[in-house]
C-alpha positions in Angstrom: 17.7 0.0 20.8 19.1 -1.1 17.2 16.9 1.4 15.5 18.1 4.3 17.7 21.9 3.4 17.4 21.2 3.0 13.6 19.6 6.5 13.5 22.5 8.2 15.3 25.0 6.3 13.0 23.2 7.5 10.1 23.1 11.2 11.1 26.8 11.0 11.8 27.4 9.4 8.6 25.5 12.3 6.7 27.5 15.0 8.7 30.8 13.5 8.0 30.1 12.9 4.4 29.0 16.5 3.6 32.2 17.7 5.5 34.3 15.4 3.5 32.6 16.7 0.1 33.0 20.2 0.9 36.7 19.7 1.7 37.0 17.8 -1.9 35.2 20.8 -3.7 38.2 23.2 -2.2 40.7 21.1 -3.6 39.2 20.4 -7.2 41.3 21.3 -10.3 40.9 24.5 -12.1 40.1 22.9 -15.5 37.0 21.1 -13.8 34.7 23.8 -14.6 31.0 23.4 -15.0 30.0 21.2 -17.8 33.1 19.0 -17.3 31.9 15.4 -17.2 34.7 14.9 -14.6 32.4 16.8 -12.1 29.5 14.6 -12.5 31.5 11.6 -11.2 30.2 12.0 -7.7 31.7 9.8 -4.9 31.0 7.3 -2.4 30.5 10.3 0.3 27.6 11.5 -1.9 26.1 8.0 -2.4 26.1 7.7 1.4 24.3 11.0 1.9 21.7 9.9 -0.7 21.1 6.8 0.9 21.0 8.1 4.3 18.4 10.4 3.3 16.2 7.8 2.1 16.7 5.8 5.3 16.0 8.7 7.5 12.9 9.5 5.7 11.7 6.0 5.6 12.5 5.8 9.4 10.7 9.0 10.2 7.5 8.5 8.1 7.0 4.8 9.0 7.2 6.1 12.7 10.1 3.7 13.6 11.9 6.5 15.2 8.7 6.9 17.4 8.9 3.2 18.0 12.7 3.4 18.9 12.8 6.4 21.3 9.2 6.2 22.7 8.0 2.6 22.4 5.1 3.1 24.6 3.8 6.1 22.7 1.6 4.3 20.5 0.0 2.5 23.5 -0.4 5.9 25.2 -2.1 7.6 22.1 -4.4 4.8 21.7 -5.5 5.5 25.2 -5.8 9.2 24.2 -7.7 8.1 21.2 -10.3 6.2 22.9 -11.0 9.3 25.0 -11.3 11.6 21.7 -13.7 8.6 20.4 -15.7 8.6 23.5 -16.0 12.4 23.5 -16.7 12.9 19.7 -20.3 11.8 20.0 -20.8 14.2 22.5 -19.0 17.2 20.7 -21.3 16.7 17.8 -24.1 17.8 19.7 -22.7 21.4 20.0 -21.0 23.7 17.7 -17.6 22.6 18.7 -16.7 20.0 15.9 -19.8 21.4 13.8 -20.8 24.6 13.1 -24.2 24.4 14.7 -26.1 22.4 17.6 -27.3 19.1 16.6 -30.8 20.0 17.4 -30.6 23.0 15.1 -29.2 20.7 11.9 -31.8 18.4 12.7 -34.7 21.0 12.7 -33.3 22.5 9.7 -33.0 19.3 7.7 -36.4 18.2 8.7 -38.1 21.3 8.1 -36.8 21.3 4.6 -37.9 17.7 4.1 -41.4 18.7 5.2 -41.6 21.3 2.6 -40.2 19.3 0.0 -42.7 16.6 0.8 -45.7 18.9 0.9 -44.8 20.2 -2.5 -44.5 16.6 -3.9 -47.9 16.0 -2.5 -49.7 19.0 -4.0 -48.3 18.3 -7.2 -48.7 14.5 -7.5 -51.0 13.8 -10.5 -51.8 10.2 -9.1 -53.3 11.2 -5.7 -57.0 12.3 -5.2 -57.6 15.7 -3.7 -59.3 14.4 -0.5 -56.1 12.3 -0.1 -54.1 15.3 -0.6 -56.0 17.1 2.2 -55.3 14.3 4.6 -51.7 14.1 3.8 -51.1 17.8 4.2 -53.0 17.6 7.5 -50.3 14.8 8.2 -47.7 17.2 7.5 -49.0 19.9 9.3 -49.3 17.8 12.6 -45.9 16.6 12.2 -44.4 20.3 11.7 -45.9 21.0 15.0 -44.1 18.4 16.9 -40.9 20.5 16.6 -42.2 23.5 18.5 -43.2 20.9 21.5 -39.6 19.7 21.6 -38.0 23.3 21.3 -40.1 24.9 23.9 -38.2 25.6 27.3 -41.7 25.8 29.3 -42.5 22.4 28.3 -39.4 20.5 29.2 -40.0 18.1 32.0 -38.2 18.3 35.2 -37.2 14.8 35.0 -35.5 15.5 31.8 -33.9 18.5 33.3 -32.6 16.4 36.3 -31.0 14.1 33.8 -29.4 16.6 31.9 -28.1 18.1 35.0 -27.0 14.8 36.1 -25.0 14.0 33.1 -23.5 17.5 33.2 -22.2 16.8 37.0 -20.8 13.5 35.9 -18.8 15.3 33.2 -17.6 18.0 35.9 -16.7 15.4 38.3 -14.7 13.6 35.8 -12.8 16.6 34.8 -11.8 17.3 38.3 -10.9 13.7 39.0 -9.0 13.5 35.9 -6.6 16.3 37.3 -5.7 14.2 40.6 -2.7 12.0 40.8 -4.5 9.0 42.3 -7.0 8.7 39.2 -8.1 6.0 38.3 -8.6 4.5 41.6 -6.6 1.5 42.7 -8.4 -1.9 41.6 -8.7 -5.0 43.5 -5.6 -7.4 43.5 -7.5 -9.8 41.2 -8.2 -7.0 38.7 -4.8 -6.0 38.6 -3.2 -9.6 38.4 -5.7 -10.0 35.4 -4.3 -6.9 33.8 -0.7 -7.8 34.2 -1.6 -11.2 32.6 -3.4 -9.7 29.7 -0.4 -7.3 29.3 2.0 -10.3 28.9 -0.3 -11.9 26.1 -0.9 -8.7 24.1 2.9 -8.2 22.9 4.5 -5.3 21.7 3.9 -2.5 19.2 4.5 -4.5 16.1 2.8 -5.4 12.7 1.5 -8.6 12.6 1.5 -12.1 14.5 4.0 -14.8 13.6 4.5 -18.0 14.9 7.6 -16.9 16.9 6.8 -13.4 18.1 3.1 -12.5 19.3 2.7 -8.9 18.1 -0.3 -6.7 17.1 -0.7 -3.5 15.3 -1.4 -1.5 18.6 -1.4 -2.7 22.0 -4.7 -1.6 23.3 -4.4 -2.8 27.4 -3.0 0.4 28.9 0.9 -0.2 30.0 1.7 3.1 31.6 0.1 5.5 34.5 -0.9 7.8 32.1 -2.5 5.3 29.7 -4.4 3.9 32.7 -5.7 7.5 33.3 -6.8 7.9 29.6 -8.4 4.4 29.6 -10.6 4.9 32.9 -11.7 8.5 31.6 -12.8 7.0 28.0 -14.9 4.3 30.0 -16.6 6.8 31.9 -17.0 9.0 29.0 -18.5 6.2 26.9 -21.1 5.6 30.0 -22.1 9.2 29.8 -22.5 9.2 26.3 -24.5 6.2 26.0 -27.0 7.4 28.9 -27.3 10.9 27.4 -28.4 9.4 23.8 -31.1 7.1 25.8 -32.6 10.5 27.1 -35.6 11.6 24.9 -37.0 15.1 25.3 -40.6 13.9 25.3 -43.1 15.9 27.1 -46.8 14.6 27.5 -48.2 17.1 24.7 -45.5 15.8 22.3 -46.3 12.4 23.2 -50.0 12.7 22.5 -49.6 14.4 19.2 -47.0 11.9 18.0 -49.1 9.1 18.9 -52.1 10.6 17.2 -50.0 11.1 14.0 -48.8 7.5 13.9 -52.3 6.1 14.4 -54.1 8.2 11.9 -51.5 7.5 9.2 -51.8 3.7 10.1 -55.4 3.6 9.9 -55.4 6.0 6.6 -53.0 3.7 5.0 -55.1 0.2 6.0 -58.1 2.1 4.2 -56.3 2.8 0.8 -56.9 0.4 -1.9 -54.2 -1.4 -4.4 -54.7 1.4 -6.8 -53.7 4.1 -4.2 -49.9 2.9 -3.6 -48.6 6.5 -4.4 -50.7 8.1 -1.7 -49.8 5.1 0.8 -46.1 5.9 -0.1 -46.4 9.5 0.7 -48.1 8.8 4.0 -45.5 6.4 4.8 -42.7 9.4 4.1 -44.5 11.5 6.2 -44.2 8.8 9.2 -40.4 8.5 8.4 -40.1 12.5 9.0 -42.2 12.0 12.4 -39.9 9.2 13.6 -36.7 10.9 12.9 -38.0 13.7 14.8 -39.0 11.4 17.5 -35.5 9.8 17.6 -33.5 13.0 16.9 -31.7 14.7 19.9 -33.9 17.9 20.0 -33.9 20.3 22.8 -34.7 23.9 23.7 -32.0 26.3 22.6 -30.2 26.9 26.1 -30.8 23.5 27.7 -27.7 22.0 27.0 -25.5 25.0 27.7 -24.0 23.9 31.1 -23.3 20.7 29.3 -21.4 22.0 26.4 -19.3 24.1 28.7 -18.5 21.0 31.0 -17.3 18.9 27.7 -15.3 22.1 26.6 -13.5 22.1 30.0 -12.9 18.3 30.2 -11.6 18.5 26.5 -9.0 21.4 27.6 -7.9 19.3 30.4 -7.3 16.3 28.8 -5.3 17.9 26.3 -3.0 19.6 29.1 -2.8 16.2 30.8 -1.3 14.7 27.6 1.7 16.9 28.3 4.8 15.9 26.3 2.8 13.2 24.8 1.2 15.8 22.4 4.8 16.9 21.2 5.5 13.2 20.4 2.3 13.0 18.2 3.0 16.1 16.4 6.8 15.5 15.7 7.1 11.8 15.7 3.9 10.7 14.0 3.9 12.8 10.8 1.0 12.4 8.3 -1.4 10.8 10.9 -1.7 9.6 14.4 -3.1 6.7 16.4 -7.2 6.5 16.1 -9.5 4.4 18.1 -12.7 2.6 16.8 -14.3 1.2 20.0 -11.8 -0.7 22.2 -9.5 -1.2 19.4 -6.8 1.3 17.9 -5.0 1.4 14.7 -2.1 3.4 12.8 -4.0 6.0 10.6 -1.4 7.7 7.8 1.9 6.8 6.5 2.6 4.6 9.5 -0.1 2.4 8.2 0.9 1.6 4.6 4.7 2.5 5.1 5.8 -0.6 7.2 8.8 0.2 9.9 12.4 -0.7 8.8 12.7 -2.9 12.2 9.2 -4.9 11.3 10.2 -5.3 7.5 13.7 -6.6 8.2 12.5 -9.1 10.9 10.0 -10.3 8.2 12.5 -10.3 5.6 14.9 -12.5 7.6 11.8 -14.7 8.5 11.0 -15.3 4.7 14.8 -15.4 3.8 14.8 -18.6 5.8 14.9 -21.7 3.4 12.7 -23.6 6.1 10.0 -21.0 6.0 10.3 -18.7 2.8 7.2 -17.6 1.0 4.7 -20.2 0.2 7.2 -22.9 1.1 9.7 -21.5 -1.5 12.7 -19.5 -0.2 13.3 -16.1 -1.6 17.0 -17.2 -2.6 18.7 -20.6 -1.8 20.4 -23.4 -3.5 19.6 -27.0 -4.2 21.9 -30.0 -5.0 21.4 -30.9 -8.7 22.9 -33.9 -10.5 25.1 -32.7 -13.5 23.5 -35.0 -15.5 20.4 -32.9 -15.4 22.3 -29.8 -16.8 23.9 -32.1 -19.4 20.5 -33.4 -20.4 19.2 -29.8 -20.6 22.1 -28.4 -22.7 22.5 -31.5 -25.1 19.7 -31.8 -27.9 17.9 -35.2 -28.0 18.4 -35.6 -31.9 22.0 -36.4 -31.0 20.8 -39.9 -30.2 18.5 -40.2 -33.3 21.3 -39.6 -35.9 23.4 -42.5 -34.7 23.0 -45.6 -36.8 21.1 -48.7 -35.6 17.7 -48.8 -34.0 17.1 -48.6 -30.3 16.6 -51.6 -28.5 13.6 -53.7 -28.5 12.4 -55.9 -25.4 13.1 -59.8 -25.6 10.7 -62.6 -25.4 11.6 -62.9 -21.7 10.5 -59.5 -20.9 13.9 -57.8 -20.5 15.5 -55.1 -22.4 19.2 -54.8 -23.2 20.6 -51.4 -23.6 22.9 -50.6 -26.8 25.2 -47.8 -27.7 22.0 -46.0 -29.0 20.1 -46.1 -25.8 23.1 -45.2 -23.9 23.7 -42.1 -26.1 19.9 -41.2 -25.3 20.1 -41.6 -21.8 23.1 -39.2 -21.9 21.4 -36.5 -24.0 18.3 -36.5 -21.7 20.0 -36.7 -18.4 18.9 -40.1 -17.5 22.2 -41.2 -15.6 23.7 -40.4 -12.5 26.9 -38.0 -12.2 27.9 -35.9 -9.3 25.8 -33.3 -7.7 26.6 -29.6 -7.5 24.9 -26.5 -5.6 22.4 -24.7 -8.0 20.5 -21.5 -7.1 16.8 -21.7 -6.6 14.2 -19.4 -5.1 11.6 -16.5 -6.1 14.5 -14.1 -6.7 16.5 -16.3 -8.7 13.6 -17.1 -11.0 13.0 -13.5 -11.7 16.7 -12.7 -12.0 17.1 -15.5 -14.4 13.9 -14.6 -16.3 15.2 -11.0 -16.9 18.6 -12.2 -17.7 17.6 -14.3 -20.4 15.0 -12.2 -21.9 17.5 -9.4 -21.9 20.4 -11.4 -23.3 18.0 -12.9 -26.3 17.1 -9.3 -27.0 20.5 -8.2 -27.1 21.7 -11.2 -29.4 19.0 -10.7 -31.9 18.2 -7.1 -31.7 21.6 -5.5 -32.2 22.7 -7.2 -35.3 19.2 -6.5 -36.7 19.5 -2.9 -35.7 22.9 -2.3 -37.1 21.6 -4.2 -40.2 18.8 -1.6 -40.3 21.1 1.5 -39.8 23.3 0.5 -42.7 21.0 -1.1 -45.3 18.0 0.8 -47.0 16.3 -2.4 -47.4 16.4 -3.8 -44.0 15.3 -0.4 -42.9 12.3 -0.2 -45.2 11.4 -4.0 -44.5 11.8 -4.4 -40.8 11.0 -0.8 -39.7 7.0 -1.0 -40.0 7.3 -4.6 -38.2 9.0 -3.1 -35.5 7.4 0.2 -34.9 3.9 -1.8 -35.3 4.5 -3.7 -31.9 7.0 -1.3 -30.1 4.3 1.2 -29.1 2.0 -1.5 -27.6 2.3 -1.6 -23.8 3.9 -5.0 -22.8 0.8 -5.5 -20.5 -1.3 -5.8 -23.8 0.8 -8.4 -24.9 1.1 -10.4 -21.8 -2.4 -12.4 -22.0 -1.8 -13.4 -25.8 1.9 -14.7 -25.1 0.9 -16.5 -21.9 -1.9 -18.0 -23.7 0.3 -19.2 -26.6 3.5 -20.3 -24.6 1.8 -21.1 -21.3 2.2 -19.8 -17.7 5.7 -21.6 -17.4 9.0 -19.6 -17.9 9.1 -19.8 -21.7 6.1 -17.6 -22.0 7.6 -14.8 -19.4 11.2 -14.9 -21.1 9.3 -14.4 -24.5 7.4 -11.6 -23.3 10.8 -9.8 -21.7 12.5 -10.8 -25.2 9.9 -8.9 -26.9 10.4 -5.9 -24.7 14.2 -5.6 -24.8 14.3 -6.6 -28.8 12.8 -3.6 -29.9 14.8 -1.4 -27.7 18.0 -2.8 -28.9 16.9 -2.4 -32.3 16.2 1.2 -32.2 19.4 1.7 -29.8 21.7 -0.1 -32.5 20.1 1.6 -35.3 20.4 4.9 -33.9 24.2 4.4 -33.2 24.9 3.1 -36.6 23.2 5.6 -38.4 24.9 8.5 -36.4 28.4 7.4 -37.4 30.5 10.3 -38.6 30.6 10.2 -42.3 34.0 11.6 -42.2 35.4 8.5 -40.1 33.9 6.2 -42.5 35.5 8.1 -45.8 38.7 8.1 -43.9 38.8 4.4 -43.4 37.9 3.7 -47.2 40.9 6.0 -47.9 42.8 3.7 -45.9 41.8 0.6 -47.7 39.6 -0.9 -44.8 37.1 -3.6 -45.8 33.4 -3.4 -45.2 34.0 -5.9 -42.3 36.9 -3.6 -41.0 34.9 -0.5 -41.0 31.8 -2.4 -39.3 34.3 -3.7 -36.7 36.4 -0.7 -35.9 34.5 2.2 -36.9 30.5 1.7 -36.9 30.3 -0.7 -34.0 32.4 1.2 -31.6 30.4 4.4 -32.5 27.1 2.5 -31.8 28.3 1.0 -28.5 27.3 4.0 -26.2 23.6 4.0 -27.9 23.7 -0.1 -27.5 24.6 0.3 -23.8 22.4 3.0 -23.0 19.6 0.8 -24.7 20.5 -2.1 -22.4 20.3 0.0 -19.4 16.9 1.2 -20.5 15.6 -2.5 -21.5 16.6 -3.5 -18.0 14.0 -1.3 -16.3 11.6 -2.2 -19.0 12.3 -5.9 -18.5 11.9 -5.8 -14.5 8.4 -3.6 -14.8 7.3 -6.3 -17.4 8.3 -9.4 -15.3 6.3 -8.1 -12.5 3.3 -7.8 -14.5 3.7 -11.2 -16.2 4.2 -12.8 -12.7 1.3 -10.9 -11.4 -1.0 -12.4 -14.3 0.5 -15.9 -14.3 3.0 -17.2 -11.9 3.8 -19.5 -9.0 7.3 -18.2 -8.3 9.1 -15.2 -8.7 9.0 -11.5 -7.1 5.8 -10.5 -8.9 4.1 -13.4 -7.5 5.1 -12.8 -4.2 4.2 -9.3 -4.3 0.7 -10.4 -5.9 0.0 -12.6 -3.0 1.2 -10.4 -0.3 -1.3 -7.7 -1.9 -4.4 -9.9 -1.6 -3.5 -10.6 2.3 -2.5 -6.7 2.9 1.0 -7.8 3.9 2.6 -4.5 3.5 5.9 -5.6 5.0 6.1 -8.3 2.2 5.2 -5.9 -0.5 7.9 -3.1 0.5 10.6 -6.1 0.6 9.5 -7.1 -3.1 10.1 -3.4 -4.0 13.4 -3.3 -2.4 14.8 -6.7 -3.8 13.3 -5.5 -7.2 15.4 -2.2 -6.9 18.4 -4.0 -5.6 18.6 -6.2 -8.7 18.0 -3.5 -11.0 20.8 -1.7 -9.4 23.1 -4.8 -9.5 22.4 -4.8 -13.4 23.0 -1.2 -13.7 26.4 -1.2 -11.8 27.5 -4.2 -14.0 26.5 -2.2 -17.0 28.2 1.0 -15.9 31.5 -1.4 -15.3 31.2 -2.3 -18.8 30.6 1.0 -20.3 33.8 2.3 -18.2 35.8 -0.6 -19.7 34.7 -0.7 -23.3 34.0 2.9 -24.2 36.5 4.8 -21.6 36.8 7.8 -24.4 32.9 8.5 -24.4 32.3 12.0 -23.4 35.8 13.3 -23.6 35.7 14.4 -27.2 
């Protein structure tokens, strides 16, 4: 219900935003011509259109629209898939699914194998001539078994009657399948069992939870149409099993195949240890004979009536699907529901693209502090004593530089604190103050790592980049060092950095610093070296000092490049962070995705992708606002 209402609201928002955009376009100023940056500012209405398009695509290709508007469609398609699965083994016998009869295919393959093995026997240097003759006799006898199976005159009446019986069963099933009262009403006891099973199986969902018992596809039929297809699938399965138990073995064939088996067995028992090649070739002949024996080989026209009955049933079952076929075509893009025995599963985009409704439920579940992911919430807070923050900020050496010595225990085993030890307690955070809420969780850990790595990269990279852009010594000295490590992918550095700094935050932050550091150097250097010479000459002529030229001319000219570099560095840092948390980490978005990948938790994987995208967008929006405030003149000549 919620998904359906959301879909209508999205469509309404898209139509409204497009109409509003067209109205604004008509009222544009005449000077807002093509190429004018003012035309690229967009607007909230186009953001709505873009976001709505993504949501509609997700709803459609994840099959959430089908789940919302036709919640029982998956269950009904599951029963249809059971019929198709049961019917498929029978279809493969005829040129319905394949291009030729199964009997024809088997005969072609085995004749090819017989010819290939005969040539191998003739050309084998390790087999005696007398053994070759015996093996070729076995080959010839095996080849003669095929005509005994394909001869209409040799087909026994018992086999004919069984084929006729199976054909009639399919025909009767076709007739019954079209009736309104099919399948027959079960006993009250069986119907009660089915109702109880329906209560247990739950609905069309993704994965079971402690709160909600759901499975991927509910397999027990829930509707009248589902019951019809489920019953037909069971009948077809029995027909298929009975057919494949059937063997077209007439008396002449039985005599010949027994003779071949006995002769080969006797021949192999008489061979010595030095004649392993001949024994192996005889075994290959026996394998061919057995494949022919267990293959479904029949005379050419024997199964024509059965083929016709299968085609007729297939046409009827497609007709009986009715509107369900349209639902399958239009609301299950890039796949459908498939069956493997009694179980059904999603096959296509709906399998790896979780439904928004399921994803939101999972997101709400792991967002709860009491649940989280691996007992750690995605984002929450904890009460931390301010003393811990003071201890983290203040260096321990402040206590060491105070005159005097730290207290020593007395003879009675007590230690009396002095001023020096009290200062040490303050700088190490070993005291009680008051508590404040501090963010914590997977999202916060990843955010903090990116923020620290990016900030350090900006602090150290921008001054060095400006220095390289203004000083030939700095450029010549630092350029080879920077260009040596900059092209190396961050993943190549990750194992080394984590080995040196460990798997805690220091290693990850340092890796992110390396990524942002090189980007900020290149950006700042390009901005500094790209300053117009006329502006610098004008500043000199006005009596500006070097510091004033750097502060008021070079740095403002470099800001667009620097801020663009920051935007690039944000994206690189997020990609690197996820890789680092993949390799070594116990918290963070990358850690969550890595664990979810191992257990095929597609909803959690998409949640992590969404969270990373939103955090990246948050960084980018902040940077856009900074750009608007700091360089409003950029792009306006």
